[in-house]
N, C-alpha and C positions, 0 to 999 in steps of 0.2 A: 551355401548351398551344398557343399561337401559335408558339412555337419549334418544336413538334414537326411542326404543319401545314407551317411553311415548308421544313423539311428533308424531309419524306417526299413532299409533293405532287410536286416535280418528278420523283421517281422514278417515281411512278404515272404521271405524264402521259406519260413516254417509252412507255409500254404503252397510252397512249389513241389514238383515231383521230386522223388528221391534221387540220391547220386546216380550218376549216368553209369557206372560200372565200365565196362569195355565198349564203350559208346562209340561215336561216329569218328574219333580223332584219326583213326588209322585210314580212313578214306582220303584224307588229304595230307597228314602229317605222317613221317615214318615211325615206326615203332620198335625199333632196334634196342636191344638191352644195354648198349655201350654208348657212352659220350664223352667226348674229350674237348675242351673249350679251352680258349685263351681270351681273358677279358681285359679291358683297359678302363679305368675308373679316374676320373678327374675330380678330386675333392678340394674345393675352395672353402677354407674355414678361417675364423677370425684372426687365428695365430699363425697359418701355415698354409701353403699350398702343396697338394700331395698328388704325385702321378702314381697310380698304384696299378700293377699288373697281376692278374689274378689267373694262374694255370689251374685247370680243375679237370676232375673224372668223376663220371656218375655211372653205377652199375645198377640196372633193375633186375635184381634175382628173379623177380616174379612180378606180376600185375599187383602185387600187394607188398613187397617189400623193395626198398630202394636206399642205397648208400651213396655218399657223395663226400669227396675231400678235395679241399681247394687250399693251394698255397698263396703265397704273395710275395712279391717283390716291389719296393716303395723307393720313390725318388722324392726326398722332403726338403722343401725349401721355407724355413721356418724363420721368423723373427729373432728367436733367441738362439738359432744355430746359424750363424754367419757361414756362407758358403754351401750349405745345404748337406744332406747325408742321403746315401742310398744303400741299399742291402736288403737282405731276406727279412720279411716281415713275419706276421702270425700265421697260424695254420688253422683252417676250420674243418671238422668233420661233422657228419649227420647221417643218423640211421632213421628211415621214414616208413611207415607202416599205415597202409590205407585198406581197411577192410571191404570198401568198395570196389577195389580192383581197378583205379584209375590211373596206375603208375605205369609209365614208361621212362626211357631216358630223355624224351622229348624236352626242350627247354621250355615250352609253353606250359607244361604240367608244374603247378606252383610246388615250392618247396614246404608250405604251410598247410597241405592238406592230409588228412589222415591224422595219425599222431606220431610225433616224431620227438627226438631228443638231439640235441647239437651241443658241440664243445669247441670254444675257441682257445687254442693253445698258444701261449707266448713265447713262440719261437724266435722271433726277432730280437734285436738288442734295444733294450727299452732306454738305455743311456743316451743312444744316437736317436731317439725319437722314432724308431723303426717297429715300437711294439706297444700296446696297451699296458704291459707288465702285470697282467693279472691273467688267470683263466676266467672266461666267463661261459656259463652253463645257461642253456636253454632248453625250455619243454613247451610245447604247445600243440595244437591241433585245429582241424578246419575240415570242411568238406566242398567238393565240387559239385555245382548244380548246373544242369543244363536248363537254360531259360527258354526263351521264344526267339526267333529270328537269328540263330547261331549267336546269340548273346549267353555267356556263362559268367556264373557268380562264384566267387571262392571266399566266403566268411572263413575268419580265423582269428586265433588269439594265443598269446603266448606269453610266458613269464621269463625273465632273464636276470640272472645275478651272478655278479663276480666273486671270486674268492683267489686265495694265496696271492695277494698283492705284494708287489715290491714297494719300497717307499715311494711314496709321491705318485704311485700308479693310478689309473682310470678306476673309479669305482662305480659299479652299474648294479642298479636294482630296481627293474622296471615290468611293469604290465601293460601290454598293447594288444590292441583289438581292432579288426577292421573288415572291410568288405572289398575284395578285388572283383572289378567289373571287366570283362573281356569280351571282344568282338572277335569272332573267328570268320575268315574268308576262305572261299573255294578256292582261291590260288595260293593255299598254304601260307597264309599270312595272319598275325594277330595285332591287336590294338586294345590296350587296357589301361586302366587307372587303379591305383592301389592307396587309398587314403587309409590311416591308421591314427587313432586317438590313442593315448596311454596315459600312465600317471608314473612319474619318477619319485620313486620312495627316498632316493638318496637325498634329493633336493626338495622333497616335498611339493611338487610341483605338476601341473597337467602338460603333456606334450602332444604335439602334432605333427603327422609325417605324411608325405604323399610321393608317389613315383607316376609318370607317365611312362609305359612300356609300349615297344612296337617290335615286331620281328617279322621275319620271312625265311621259309624252308625252300631251298631250290631242288630239281631233281635229282640231284647228286648226294643229298642228305646232308648238305651244308646249309647251315643257317646262320643269320645275322640278326644281332638283337641289340636294340638301341633304348637307353633308360634315362629319363632325366628326372630329379626331384629335389625335394628340401629334406633333409632328416633332422629332428629333433630328437629321434631316438638313437640308440647304440645299434649301428649296423656294421658290415664289414666295409672297412677304411673310412667309416664316417662316424662322428660322434655329433656334439651340440653344435646347433644352428649351422649346418654344413649345406651346403648346394652341391648336387652330385649330377656327374654326367658319367655315363657308363655304355661302353661299346662291346660287344661279345662276337666273336667268330667261334662257331660251333659244328662239331662233325659227329654225327650220330651212326652208328653200324651195329651189324650182329643181327642174330635172330630176335623176333618177338620175345619179350618176357615170358616166362612160364605163367600159366593161368592156373592161380591156385584160390 
């Protein structure tokens, strides 16, 4: 069923209205230009269980430009590392440009809309299992489309490749594409699904991933975000055949982004 959705939705979206620009998000969602968050992810992989804390900061300079930085702290219990390891992990940075002007710092706005470039920096200790041991570059793009009855679509695609590896480090070379489908509610909540199909050039195989996402923003601009899914692609804190549980606490503040 998900495969049918992924294949058919892009065709339907070509007939849909254009991107929403500065649409009705601000009616129920805050539109401040700053966001700080602290997220917790539980990754259960075949060779390790990882508790991953992700402190992050997002700044929407305008409704077309947004920058994001996310650090990490890991607690790893691996079969080949008796007693486990903990410490600072890798760092992720992203620059995003959306010509349609959909960007705020709100957590609902997907990271994959517009055009973006991202880089994962191996700031963790690879020998302790706290890092991928490589730089991972990512470029991609997508768009946000307002459907009917507060249903939004976010088709996107991205290319990902690692470089400057340490010996034995993770090697990544992937192309992924999918369509996120989101339901917005008048009480500032959202519910969505994010399926992705891709190809792993490193291992010459097809890959499939999905996430269920939900969140709620309160009147004090504090939001909670819950995600659960299966990752066959390489994501923050997750690699092959990993099930992921993600909980985020987010605070958004400041003036609205500049209109450019």
